[in-house]
VOBA-1610 file (N, C-alpha, C; in pm, whole numbers, padded with zeros to 5 digits, always signed):
BEGIN
Unk+00081-00119+00000Unk+00000+00000+00000Unk+00086+00126+00000Unk+00187+00128+00086Unk+00277+00244+00085Unk+00349+00253-00047Unk+00370+00136-00110Unk+00439+00133-00238Unk+00366+00215-00343Unk+00233+00214-00339Unk+00155+00293-00435Unk+00187+00441-00419Unk+00191+00488-00295Unk+00221+00630-00271Unk+00364+00663-00310Unk+00456+00577-00270Unk+00597+00602-00298Unk+00626+00595-00448Unk+00565+00496-00514Unk+00585+00484-00659Unk+00531+00604-00733Unk+00414+00651-00694Unk+00355+00768-00758Unk+00446+00890-00737Unk+00488+00910-00613Unk+00574+01026-00582Unk+00705+01020-00659Unk+00761+00900-00672Unk+00887+00886-00744Unk+00869+00915-00893Unk+00760+00868-00950Unk+00737+00886-01093Unk+00691+01027-01127Unk+00614+01089-01041Unk+00552+01218-01072Unk+00615+01337-01000Unk+00695+01309-00897Unk+00757+01418-00824Unk+00665+01485-00723Unk+00545+01430-00705Unk+00449+01486-00610Unk+00343+01382-00580Unk+00277+01399-00468Unk+00164+01312-00436Unk+00036+01383-00480Unk-00043+01313-00560Unk-00166+01370-00613Unk-00283+01277-00578Unk-00405+01322-00603Unk-00525+01248-00565Unk-00529+01104-00613Unk-00489+01073-00734Unk-00496+00932-00776Unk-00416+00839-00685Unk-00303+00885-00636Unk-00222+00801-00547Unk-00295+00774-00416Unk-00360+00874-00362Unk-00434+00856-00236Unk-00555+00765-00255Unk-00623+00781-00370Unk-00736+00694-00399Unk-00692+00549-00416Unk-00581+00529-00486Unk-00526+00394-00504Unk-00486+00335-00369Unk-00426+00415-00285Unk-00386+00371-00151Unk-00508+00327-00070Unk-00613+00410-00070Unk-00735+00375+00004Unk-00799+00249-00053Unk-00800+00236-00186Unk-00855+00116-00248Unk-00777-00009-00212Unk-00646+00005-00204Unk-00564-00111-00169Unk-00585-00151-00023Unk-00612-00055+00063Unk-00643-00088+00203Unk-00774-00167+00210Unk-00875-00124+00135Unk-01002-00197+00133Unk-00981-00339+00082Unk-00899-00355-00020Unk-00872-00489-00073Unk-00796-00573+00030Unk-00701-00513+00100Unk-00627-00586+00204Unk-00724-00636+00312Unk-00818-00553+00352Unk-00915-00597+00453Unk-00995-00715+00398Unk-01031-00710+00269Unk-01102-00821+00205Unk-01023-00951+00218Unk-00899-00951+00168Unk-00827-01079+00166Unk-00772-01118+00303Unk-00746-01022+00389Unk-00700-01057+00523Unk-00813-01120+00605Unk-00935-01075+00582Unk-01051-01136+00649Unk-01067-01281+00605Unk-01051-01304+00476Unk-01058-01442+00425Unk-00951-01527+00493Unk-00829-01475+00500Unk-00719-01548+00563Unk-00749-01574+00711Unk-00804-01476+00779Unk-00830-01485+00923Unk-00932-01592+00957Unk-01019-01625+00863Unk-01121-01726+00891Unk-01062-01866+00903Unk-00938-01886+00860Unk-00876-02018+00872Unk-00856-02059+01017Unk-00828-01962+01102Unk-00797-01996+01241Unk-00869-01904+01340Unk-00991-01868+01307Unk-01064-01774+01393Unk-01090-01831+01532Unk-01110-01963+01544Unk-01134-02021+01677Unk-01011-02005+01765Unk-00894-02029+01706Unk-00768-02011+01782Unk-00751-01865+01823Unk-00786-01773+01733Unk-00777-01630+01767Unk-00863-01598+01888Unk-00984-01652+01887Unk-01075-01629+02000Unk-01022-01685+02129Unk-00960-01803+02122Unk-00907-01867+02243Unk-00794-01788+02306Unk-00708-01730+02222Unk-00594-01657+02276Unk-00619-01507+02290Unk-00740-01465+02256Unk-00778-01326+02276Unk-00735-01230+02166Unk-00697-01282+02050Unk-00662-01194+01939Unk-00786-01137+01875Unk-00778-01015+01832Unk-00888-00952+01759Unk-00862-00974+01610Unk-00966-01012+01538Unk-00952-01028+01394Unk-01083-00988+01328Unk-01074-00955+01200Unk-01197-00921+01128Unk-01286-01045+01114Unk-01227-01163+01111Unk-01308-01285+01106Unk-01399-01294+01228Unk-01345-01265+01345Unk-01425-01267+01468Unk-01520-01148+01471Unk-01474-01033+01429Unk-01556-00912+01431Unk-01677-00926+01339Unk-01655-00975+01218Unk-01762-00984+01120Unk-01850-01108+01140Unk-01790-01217+01189Unk-01866-01339+01218Unk-01955-01383+01104Unk-02082-01400+01133Unk-02177-01448+01032Unk-02207-01343+00925Unk-02163-01221+00946Unk-02180-01114+00846Unk-02060-01100+00754Unk-01973-01201+00754Unk-01850-01190+00675Unk-01875-01166+00527Unk-01963-01243+00466Unk-01983-01225+00322Unk-02033-01085+00286Unk-02132-01030+00358Unk-02170-00891+00326Unk-02056-00792+00350Unk-01976-00815+00452Unk-01863-00726+00478Unk-01757-00739+00370Unk-01733-00862+00323Unk-01640-00880+00212Unk-01691-00806+00089Unk-01821-00814+00064Unk-01879-00744-00050Unk-01861-00594-00035Unk-01880-00541+00086Unk-01864-00398+00108Unk-01720-00353+00084Unk-01624-00426+00141Unk-01484-00387+00123Unk-01437-00408-00021Unk-01487-00512-00086Unk-01453-00533-00227Unk-01508-00421-00313Unk-01633-00383-00288Unk-01693-00273-00363Unk-01614-00144-00340Unk-01575-00120-00215Unk-01495-00001-00185Unk-01362-00005-00260Unk-01299-00121-00263Unk-01172-00134-00335Unk-01190-00103-00483Unk-01291-00161-00544Unk-01315-00141-00687Unk-01349+00005-00716Unk-01434+00065-00635Unk-01473+00204-00656Unk-01352+00297-00640Unk-01275+00277-00535Unk-01161+00366-00511Unk-01050+00346-00614Unk-01022+00222-00650Unk-00920+00196-00753Unk-00969+00250-00888Unk-01099+00233-00914Unk-01156+00290-01036Unk-01148+00442-01038Unk-01175+00504-00924Unk-01163+00651-00915Unk-01019+00695-00936Unk-00924+00617-00885Unk-00783+00649-00907Unk-00750+00642-01055Unk-00799+00536-01121Unk-00775+00523-01264Unk-00838+00637-01343Unk-00960+00674-01307Unk-01028+00784-01374Unk-00951+00915-01354Unk-00910+00940-01230Unk-00836+01063-01200Unk-00701+01067-01271Unk-00644+00950-01299Unk-00516+00942-01369Unk-00534+00930-01520Unk-00658+00941-01565Unk-00692+00936-01708Unk-00664+00800-01771Unk-00687+00694-01696Unk-00672+00559-01752Unk-00778+00538-01859Unk-00753+00442-01945Unk-00842+00420-02057Unk-00929+00297-02044Unk-00984+00255-02156Unk-01079+00146-02161Unk-01017+00013-02119Unk-00891-00008-02147Unk-00826-00134-02109Unk-00823-00146-01957Unk-00795-00035-01890Unk-00799-00035-01744Unk-00939-00066-01693Unk-01040-00005-01753Unk-01179-00028-01711Unk-01216-00175-01727Unk-01178-00235-01838Unk-01205-00378-01860Unk-01134-00463-01755Unk-01009-00429-01726Unk-00934-00502-01624Unk-00994-00484-01486Unk-01041-00363-01457Unk-01105-00337-01327Unk-01233-00420-01315Unk-01306-00432-01426Unk-01427-00515-01424Unk-01391-00662-01398Unk-01283-00709-01459Unk-01239-00847-01435Unk-01195-00865-01290Unk-01126-00766-01236Unk-01085-00767-01095Unk-01208-00776-01005Unk-01309-00693-01034Unk-01432-00692-00954Unk-01502-00827-00962Unk-01508-00884-01080Unk-01573-01014-01097Unk-01497-01122-01020Unk-01365-01113-01018Unk-01286-01211-00945Unk-01312-01202-00795Unk-01318-01081-00742Unk-01349-01064-00601Unk-01490-01115-00569Unk-01584-01087-00658Unk-01719-01139-00640Unk-01724-01291-00641Unk-01647-01349-00732Unk-01636-01496-00739Unk-01585-01552-00606Unk-01486-01487-00548Unk-01433-01531-00418Unk-01543-01531-00312Unk-01621-01425-00308Unk-01725-01412-00206Unk-01832-01520-00223Unk-01868-01546-00347Unk-01969-01649-00373Unk-01915-01788-00338Unk-01790-01814-00373Unk-01733-01948-00358Unk-01685-01982-00217Unk-01646-01883-00139Unk-01583-01912-00010Unk-01682-01977+00086Unk-01631-02075+00157Unk-01704-02136+00268Unk-01625-02101+00394Unk-01675-02001+00467Unk-01596-01945+00577Unk-01572-02043+00690Unk-01647-02152+00694Unk-01624-02253+00797Unk-01529-02364+00753Unk-01476-02352+00632Unk-01384-02452+00577Unk-01247-02388+00557Unk-01149-02420+00643Unk-01016-02358+00630Unk-00951-02379+00493Unk-00975-02494+00430Unk-00917-02517+00297Unk-00977-02421+00193Unk-01108-02398+00201Unk-01174-02303+00112Unk-01119-02163+00135Unk-01102-02126+00261Unk-01048-01994+00293Unk-00907-01977+00237Unk-00825-02079+00250Unk-00688-02071+00198Unk-00689-02058+00045Unk-00773-02136-00023Unk-00782-02127-00170Unk-00825-01986-00214Unk-00926-01932-00147Unk-00975-01799-00186Unk-00872-01691-00150Unk-00804-01707-00038Unk-00698-01612-00003Unk-00589-01614-00110Unk-00546-01733-00147Unk-00440-01745-00248Unk-00484-01693-00385Unk-00612-01698-00412Unk-00660-01650-00542Unk-00648-01499-00555Unk-00618-01430-00447Unk-00595-01287-00455Unk-00467-01254-00529Unk-00378-01351-00540Unk-00261-01333-00626Unk-00309-01309-00769Unk-00408-01387-00811Unk-00463-01372-00945Unk-00537-01238-00959Unk-00607-01197-00855Unk-00677-01068-00858Unk-00576-00956-00880Unk-00466-00960-00807Unk-00363-00858-00824Unk-00299-00862-00962Unk-00281-00982-01014Unk-00223-00996-01147Unk-00318-00938-01252Unk-00447-00962-01238Unk-00546-00905-01330Unk-00535-00753-01332Unk-00529-00694-01215Unk-00521-00549-01205Unk-00389-00496-01261Unk-00279-00563-01230Unk-00148-00522-01278Unk-00142-00527-01431Unk-00187-00638-01487Unk-00184-00652-01634Unk-00271-00545-01699Unk-00386-00517-01640Unk-00474-00414-01695Unk-00405-00278-01696Unk-00335-00246-01588Unk-00264-00118-01581Unk-00152-00111-01685Unk-00076-00218-01698Unk+00036-00220-01794Unk-00016-00211-01937Unk-00118-00293-01969Unk-00172-00291-02104Unk-00240-00158-02137Unk-00306-00099-02037Unk-00369+00031-02060Unk-00263+00137-02090Unk-00156+00136-02014Unk-00048+00232-02039Unk+00013+00211-02177Unk+00033+00085-02215Unk+00089+00055-02348Unk-00007+00098-02458Unk-00136+00073-02440Unk-00235+00111-02541Unk-00242+00262-02555Unk-00236+00333-02445Unk-00243+00480-02453Unk-00119+00538-02520Unk-00004+00475-02501Unk+00118+00523-02569Unk+00116+00493-02718Unk+00053+00378-02753Unk+00050+00338-02893Unk-00045+00424-02974Unk-00146+00480-02908Unk-00246+00559-02982Unk-00236+00699-02937
//
């Protein structure tokens, strides 16, 4: 998350709104995937007194995942819009959103193996977003 701010500042020489929007969106996404990860051992967390979003959200986990995923997509989309990203970025953002939605539909929060699979699938979510950004930048330079 800090990398987004630092990378923007290094490339542009200043911190501007798109960097802050991207940062906020990445925090929302982190809460999404960290909650999925936390569900693997939420009982142990409760026994030792650790606070986690898995315990906090409990049976409301899926709606909370949807809320944080939506926030991530909206904020990352706003960052792209503010940075004048193009249609390739928008298509990639849509694929990213669909992937997060797929995770929410597929996850079984009471099954640690399901939680681990969905947590690991966030690597693919990040790759989708990264490729969209790179291809969008290449397309905008080509045209």
